[in-house]
C-alpha angles and dihedrals in degrees: 000000000000112000093222107129099191122114123206114273120273108181109290117237092249092050091048091048091055096046133071136197117238115200127186104200134209099063122127118234123226138176140036128313127198115227116224127222118285114276094210092049094046095053097049094040088053087054089047090059086074087074093064119076091203139044126319123191113198118191131197092033111167121232101244138145089238092054090051090050093049088050089054090051091052092046090052088055090056102262122139117231134183127174131195115182105310096342117098122190116200126185114193098170088122126038101186098187137022092209119091118210114265097215093056102040092049088059097047121047095193091062089069089066088070088076090086093053094044091049091048092051102038106019089233134067137173112197127172115228110268136258134190134125117000096237099128143297115323104173124192097221092111090054092048096047091049093051090048090052087055091056102268123139107225130186129171114210131161092352094308125114107216115194134171138165112234121218136063097282094042091213125148117238129227116259144172107252128185116197114215088216130015094258113181093207095048092046091052095044094051095041090055092046091051095053092077098029122112112255133000127322124197121197113198122195088019122173113265101202119139089243090061088053090048091054091048091050090049092051092045090052086058091052102272120143106228124154132178100031107158091037129081092256119061121183122198124187108198122235129197096243144350129232137222120290144188107212137171121214121231120254116271109262093193093053087048091051092046092054092045088055089047088057092046097047093049092042090237139148114234137152126222131197152207095032136147105222093196088065090057103048098122092041093050091045092054093046089054090048087055090053103260121139117221122185126196099226092179134350089274101029132078129190121201119204125203117263121227090214131016112217130206119252139173123246134192119186116226139165114277129320084035126078107303119246088219089066096048097091092045092054091046088059090050094048092053087076098037121106113258138007125316132187122209118193115195104202100161103058126024099212104045106107100075091112089069092079091049092050087051088058086062090055100270120145106225129150120192124205116174108309094341128091121199109206122194111191119239128201095239142006120218128214121259140151109279139173127229109226099186140357101279093033089059091052090049090056090051090054092046089049090054089058098038125101112247130356127339121191118199125198127187096061093159085079093052094047091053092070113013124073103226094318092171092055093047090052090047089055089054091054103265116149096232129141134181111216136172114247119242117235090254092061105097113219116239115249126189131194108246 
């Protein structure tokens, strides 16, 4: 493998900060769009490559700022990476340090999950506490307690999580672990740690998300012994080492949902593939409640048909298999132009309704009280300058801009580029009038009071 550690360029944070999206709304979309690999699978599977002391080839890797950042974290640990299009080759034969770089981990929450894999390989890990979107508290206490149950000594000092496995062989031990909540990150961290532990580990109240299953399938393809992923009880029998693998990531269910909502809000007919419809059951059910027709053209292809009338509906976000919190902002945008009153309850994160005020700038009628948003549908949105406050909020503003009359300008694209593989270009190919432009110095950036 080539020792080049550079990944192809997703938009850098500084570039994204200095550019805006301009959208001229009111245009119908038409055609087929290709769905990229799942962001949340790609990041954790890249971390999972730390478990293998040989080569891993990962296919269907999306071109995202977060993927590039995770690649930088792995490179800093001594891994060799090379990417061509959507194929990423990782060689983890040598991990040269157990300490991940502070400035990268604090920008990317998913990089913290690598602590389980590093600890399993080396018996020691130093991981800064994580960052990411400001959508609410996501503590790491479940990760820490699980690693402690497996025999690790863990201390958090000065923003760094220091962990090591005492004893001469420095190997984690199997344990029975109950998670107080079905945390995706904790489930993935502990599942990776358990793959190389001695004995059997049981995770109760585990997260059931498709991305957890994808990680388990990836580890099993390398020789791990994981059963029960996708259920609330996961059992892992540790093995001494894992071998090389060639693995393809699942399609991104949130990108699929986002583009389905783009079709619904613009009353358009589009097809999307590859998709896994079973990963989208609550999203498809709510779209049908709202009045949208969706046809399964093939096992991996969906077609959305325009609705005559969009109807109000109520939504409550829940851990999988409930309605995904990552789709909440997108559906809020859609419900702003539905007939009637909708209520959205955000029960997963406590600070994830900040997009409501930005949607109101486009003419929406949304009132927020606590973790509930009350949405009264309006006949038409109108273009305005708005600011993306997190990843999914930014995408919601893009969708609202597609439906709005006139021109919408969106700032804060570094959020969007973290999790969507060239969303603006995919929408352009479907006929949207959307353009990414650099701001001139005279364009004052939007600031909002938090």
